[in-house]
C-alpha positions as CSV (number, residue, x, y, z in Angstrom):
1,X,-3.3,-68.7,35.9
2,X,-4.0,-69.8,32.3
3,X,-7.3,-67.9,32.2
4,X,-7.9,-64.3,33.3
5,X,-8.8,-64.1,37.0
6,X,-12.5,-63.6,37.9
7,X,-14.3,-62.0,40.8
8,X,-14.9,-65.5,42.2
9,X,-11.1,-66.1,42.1
10,X,-10.4,-62.9,44.0
11,X,-13.1,-63.7,46.5
12,X,-11.7,-67.2,47.1
13,X,-8.1,-65.9,47.5
14,X,-9.2,-63.2,49.9
15,X,-11.6,-65.4,51.8
16,X,-14.6,-63.0,51.3
17,X,-17.8,-63.0,49.3
18,X,-18.1,-61.9,45.7
19,X,-20.2,-58.9,46.9
20,X,-17.4,-57.8,49.1
21,X,-15.0,-57.9,46.1
22,X,-17.5,-55.8,44.2
23,X,-17.8,-53.3,47.1
24,X,-14.0,-53.1,47.3
25,X,-13.8,-52.2,43.6
26,X,-16.8,-49.8,43.5
27,X,-17.5,-48.6,47.0
28,X,-14.3,-49.1,49.0
29,X,-15.5,-46.7,51.7
30,X,-18.1,-49.4,52.9
31,X,-15.4,-52.1,53.3
32,X,-13.5,-52.5,56.5
33,X,-9.8,-51.5,56.0
34,X,-8.4,-55.0,56.9
35,X,-10.8,-56.7,54.5
36,X,-10.1,-54.1,51.8
37,X,-6.3,-54.8,52.2
38,X,-6.9,-58.5,51.7
39,X,-9.0,-58.0,48.6
40,X,-6.5,-55.6,47.0
41,X,-3.7,-57.9,47.8
42,X,-5.6,-60.8,46.0
43,X,-6.3,-58.5,43.1
44,X,-2.6,-57.6,42.7
45,X,-1.4,-61.2,43.1
46,X,-3.9,-62.6,40.6
47,X,-3.6,-59.7,38.2
48,X,-7.4,-59.3,38.2
49,X,-8.9,-56.5,35.9
50,X,-12.6,-55.7,36.0
51,X,-14.4,-56.4,32.7
52,X,-15.0,-52.8,31.5
53,X,-17.8,-53.6,29.0
54,X,-19.7,-55.7,31.5
55,X,-19.3,-53.0,34.2
56,X,-20.7,-50.3,31.9
57,X,-23.7,-52.4,31.1
58,X,-24.3,-53.2,34.8
59,X,-23.9,-49.7,36.1
60,X,-25.3,-47.8,33.1
61,X,-22.2,-45.6,33.2
62,X,-19.8,-44.9,30.4
63,X,-16.7,-44.9,32.6
64,X,-15.6,-41.8,30.6
65,X,-14.8,-38.2,31.4
66,X,-15.1,-35.5,28.8
67,X,-12.4,-32.9,28.3
68,X,-12.2,-30.2,25.7
69,X,-8.8,-30.0,23.9
70,X,-8.4,-26.2,23.5
71,X,-6.2,-24.6,20.9
72,X,-2.6,-24.0,22.0
73,X,-1.6,-20.4,22.4
74,X,2.0,-19.4,23.2
75,X,4.8,-21.4,24.7
76,X,2.8,-22.2,27.9
77,X,0.0,-23.9,26.0
78,X,2.1,-27.1,26.3
79,X,1.3,-27.1,30.0
80,X,-2.2,-28.3,29.3
81,X,-0.8,-31.3,27.4
82,X,1.1,-32.3,30.5
83,X,-2.0,-31.9,32.6
84,X,-4.0,-34.1,30.2
85,X,-1.3,-36.7,30.1
86,X,-1.4,-36.9,33.9
87,X,-5.2,-36.9,33.9
88,X,-5.3,-39.9,31.6
89,X,-3.0,-41.8,33.9
90,X,-4.9,-41.0,37.1
91,X,-8.2,-41.8,35.4
92,X,-6.9,-45.1,34.1
93,X,-6.0,-46.1,37.6
94,X,-9.7,-45.8,38.5
95,X,-10.9,-47.7,35.3
96,X,-11.9,-44.4,33.6
97,X,-11.2,-43.2,30.1
98,X,-10.8,-39.6,28.8
99,X,-12.7,-38.5,25.8
100,X,-11.1,-35.5,24.2
101,X,-13.1,-33.2,21.9
102,X,-12.4,-29.9,20.2
103,X,-14.5,-26.8,19.9
104,X,-14.1,-23.4,18.1
105,X,-15.4,-21.3,21.0
106,X,-17.5,-21.6,24.2
107,X,-20.8,-21.9,22.4
108,X,-19.4,-24.7,20.3
109,X,-18.1,-26.4,23.4
110,X,-21.5,-26.2,25.1
111,X,-23.0,-27.8,22.0
112,X,-20.5,-30.6,22.1
113,X,-21.2,-31.1,25.8
114,X,-24.9,-31.3,25.2
115,X,-24.5,-34.0,22.6
116,X,-22.2,-36.0,24.9
117,X,-24.6,-35.7,27.9
118,X,-27.7,-36.6,25.8
119,X,-25.9,-39.6,24.3
120,X,-24.8,-40.8,27.8
121,X,-21.2,-40.8,26.3
122,X,-19.6,-39.4,29.5
123,X,-20.2,-39.6,33.2
124,X,-18.8,-36.1,33.9
125,X,-16.4,-33.4,32.7
126,X,-13.1,-31.8,33.6
127,X,-13.2,-28.2,32.5
128,X,-10.0,-26.2,31.8
129,X,-9.2,-22.6,31.0
130,X,-11.8,-21.1,33.4
131,X,-12.5,-17.3,33.1
132,X,-14.8,-14.6,34.4
133,X,-18.3,-15.1,33.1
134,X,-17.7,-18.7,32.2
135,X,-21.1,-20.2,31.2
136,X,-20.1,-23.9,31.3
137,X,-20.4,-24.3,35.1
138,X,-23.9,-22.9,35.2
139,X,-24.9,-25.1,32.2
140,X,-23.7,-28.3,33.8
141,X,-25.0,-27.3,37.3
142,X,-28.5,-26.8,36.0
143,X,-28.4,-30.3,34.5
144,X,-26.8,-31.9,37.6
145,X,-24.0,-33.2,35.5
146,X,-20.8,-33.9,37.6
147,X,-17.8,-31.9,36.8
148,X,-14.6,-30.4,38.2
149,X,-12.7,-27.4,36.9
150,X,-8.9,-27.0,36.6
151,X,-8.9,-23.4,37.4
152,X,-10.9,-21.4,40.0
153,X,-14.5,-20.2,39.4
154,X,-13.4,-16.6,38.8
155,X,-16.0,-14.1,39.9
156,X,-17.6,-16.2,42.6
157,X,-17.8,-14.1,45.8
158,X,-16.4,-16.8,48.0
159,X,-14.3,-19.4,46.2
160,X,-14.1,-21.5,49.4
161,X,-17.9,-21.9,49.1
162,X,-18.1,-22.3,45.3
163,X,-21.1,-24.3,43.9
164,X,-18.9,-26.9,42.2
165,X,-15.5,-28.6,42.8
166,X,-12.3,-27.0,41.5
167,X,-8.6,-27.5,41.5
168,X,-6.0,-24.7,40.9
169,X,-2.4,-23.8,41.5
170,X,-1.7,-20.8,43.8
171,X,-0.2,-18.4,41.2
172,X,-0.2,-15.6,43.8
173,X,2.1,-17.6,46.0
174,X,4.3,-18.6,43.1
175,X,4.9,-15.0,41.9
176,X,5.3,-13.8,45.5
177,X,8.1,-16.4,46.1
178,X,9.7,-15.6,42.7
179,X,9.7,-11.9,43.5
180,X,11.0,-12.4,47.1
181,X,13.7,-14.6,45.7
182,X,14.9,-11.8,43.4
183,X,14.8,-9.4,46.3
184,X,17.0,-11.8,48.3
185,X,19.4,-11.8,45.4
186,X,19.8,-8.0,45.8
187,X,17.4,-6.8,43.1
188,X,15.3,-3.7,43.9
189,X,13.7,-2.5,40.6
190,X,11.6,-5.6,39.8
191,X,9.0,-5.2,37.1
192,X,6.0,-7.3,36.3
193,X,4.8,-8.3,32.8
194,X,1.3,-9.9,32.7
195,X,-1.9,-10.0,30.7
196,X,-4.6,-7.4,30.4
197,X,-7.2,-7.4,33.3
198,X,-9.6,-9.0,34.0
199,X,-7.7,-12.2,33.9
200,X,-8.2,-14.5,36.9
201,X,-4.8,-16.2,36.8
202,X,-3.0,-13.1,35.5
203,X,-4.5,-10.9,38.2
204,X,-3.6,-13.4,41.0
205,X,0.0,-13.5,39.7
206,X,0.3,-9.7,39.6
207,X,-0.9,-9.6,43.3
208,X,1.8,-12.0,44.3
209,X,4.4,-9.6,42.8
210,X,2.8,-6.7,44.7
211,X,2.8,-8.7,47.9
212,X,6.5,-9.4,47.8
213,X,7.4,-5.8,46.9
214,X,5.3,-4.5,49.8
215,X,6.9,-6.9,52.2
216,X,10.3,-5.7,51.1
217,X,9.3,-2.0,51.3
218,X,9.8,-1.7,47.6
219,X,6.2,-1.1,46.5
220,X,6.5,2.4,45.0
221,X,3.4,2.1,42.8
222,X,5.4,0.7,39.9
223,X,3.0,0.1,37.1
224,X,2.8,-3.4,35.7
225,X,3.3,-4.0,32.0
226,X,0.6,-5.9,30.1
227,X,0.1,-7.5,26.7
228,X,-1.4,-10.6,25.1
229,X,0.4,-13.9,25.5
230,X,2.8,-13.4,22.6
231,X,6.6,-13.3,22.5
232,X,6.9,-10.5,20.0
233,X,4.2,-8.4,21.8
234,X,6.0,-8.9,25.1
235,X,9.4,-7.9,23.7
236,X,7.8,-4.8,22.2
237,X,6.1,-3.7,25.4
238,X,9.2,-4.1,27.5
239,X,11.4,-2.3,24.9
240,X,8.9,0.6,24.8
241,X,8.9,0.9,28.6
242,X,12.7,1.0,28.6
243,X,12.7,3.6,25.9
244,X,10.3,5.7,28.0
245,X,12.7,5.6,30.9
246,X,11.7,2.5,32.9
247,X,14.6,0.8,34.7
248,X,14.5,-2.9,35.6
249,X,17.1,-5.0,37.2
250,X,14.7,-8.0,37.1
251,X,11.3,-8.9,35.8
252,X,8.7,-11.5,36.8
253,X,6.1,-12.6,34.2
254,X,2.7,-14.3,34.1
255,X,3.9,-16.9,31.6
256,X,7.0,-18.3,30.0
257,X,5.8,-16.8,26.7
258,X,6.0,-13.3,28.2
259,X,9.3,-14.1,29.9
260,X,10.9,-15.1,26.6
261,X,9.8,-11.8,25.1
262,X,11.2,-9.9,28.1
263,X,14.5,-11.8,27.8
264,X,14.7,-10.7,24.1
265,X,14.1,-7.1,25.1
266,X,16.4,-6.9,28.1
267,X,19.2,-9.4,27.3
268,X,20.6,-12.1,29.6
269,X,22.1,-9.7,32.1
270,X,18.6,-8.9,33.5
271,X,17.1,-11.8,35.4
272,X,13.6,-12.8,34.1
273,X,11.3,-15.3,35.9
274,X,8.5,-16.9,33.9
275,X,5.6,-19.2,34.9
276,X,4.9,-22.8,33.9
277,X,8.5,-24.0,33.6
278,X,8.1,-25.1,30.0
279,X,10.9,-26.9,28.0
280,X,11.6,-23.6,26.3
281,X,12.3,-21.9,29.6
282,X,14.6,-24.7,30.5
283,X,16.4,-24.6,27.2
284,X,16.9,-20.8,27.3
285,X,17.9,-20.8,30.9
286,X,15.0,-18.7,32.2
287,X,13.9,-19.3,35.8
288,X,10.2,-20.2,36.1
289,X,7.4,-21.2,38.4
290,X,6.5,-24.9,38.1
291,X,2.9,-26.1,38.5
292,X,2.3,-29.5,40.2
293,X,0.3,-30.9,37.3
294,X,0.3,-34.5,38.4
295,X,-1.0,-33.5,41.8
296,X,-3.6,-31.3,40.0
297,X,-4.8,-34.2,37.9
298,X,-5.0,-36.5,41.0
299,X,-7.0,-33.9,42.8
300,X,-9.4,-33.5,39.9
301,X,-10.1,-37.2,39.8
302,X,-10.5,-37.5,43.5
303,X,-13.0,-34.6,43.6
304,X,-15.0,-36.3,40.9
305,X,-14.8,-39.9,42.1
306,X,-13.9,-39.9,45.8
307,X,-12.1,-43.1,46.6
308,X,-14.2,-45.3,44.3
309,X,-14.3,-46.2,40.7
310,X,-17.4,-44.3,39.6
311,X,-18.2,-40.6,39.2
312,X,-20.1,-39.2,42.2
313,X,-23.2,-37.1,42.0
314,X,-22.5,-33.4,41.7
315,X,-20.3,-32.3,44.7
316,X,-18.3,-29.3,46.0
317,X,-14.9,-28.9,47.4
318,X,-11.6,-27.6,46.2
319,X,-7.8,-28.0,46.2
320,X,-5.4,-25.1,46.0
321,X,-1.9,-26.4,45.3
322,X,1.4,-24.8,45.9
323,X,3.8,-24.3,43.0
324,X,7.6,-24.0,43.3
325,X,10.2,-21.7,41.7
326,X,12.8,-23.3,39.6
327,X,15.9,-21.1,39.6
328,X,18.3,-21.2,36.7
329,X,20.4,-18.1,37.3
């Protein structure tokens, strides 16, 4: 076609009304499957794309999701970049844009969120880096602003009945499988290096290590090692433990940053498993737990939008995704 396809063109090609095409784009759940297939086939064949500006004026929605871009800490900070890239792709498939903003701390983030909500600049938010005592969920919930978190609502008594939707990766299972894999390879003195508690993700990963040791009959009250997410700090903590008499024939870690520090302290002869499967872990040859970030982004968009092309009113629900261990030694 010499001119861009219109809704009328799609309707004619599919043999349906313009309202049915509109429903197929915005409320596909109300369209019969066979009819929806015809409309989608016509859209693909004609190369039809909805006019974003007209749609925003008609629906009074911005077709935009807000996401804070937090500062990068440690090697594993690059994981959020991969999640954001996947989120942009999945949102674009639904005709949505991602608005990134920065903030110096939680109070500054709340101030940015308030301005975006008051200006009708976003239809909802994707929150990352959840933690105990996180005030953002309560702030958005009180204002009935749709949002989903990438990370569990740590501290909620029953996460399966959380007051807002969330997506997370099962770090406990990931570290349990990593530790069990080391046991299967003949290792018996397997240490753990994580972050100081309370740390939602770190505590879950430590529990996975404990689970695997207990299942193998190796849980002899070995004390986990902890430090901030820093390569030099991790190397120092592990070196001090060895100097104090600790013996490790393998170590599992809460992040690739910690794993790199452990590798520096122990040398390549002692297997180390990290978490996040960063390019650094691959380059150095450290085994690591890989998060399914594309699936996490897809789940976040689905929880916010259902099967349609607009953000739903505030909802609940969750997705807990399984990671996998990438072995390199």
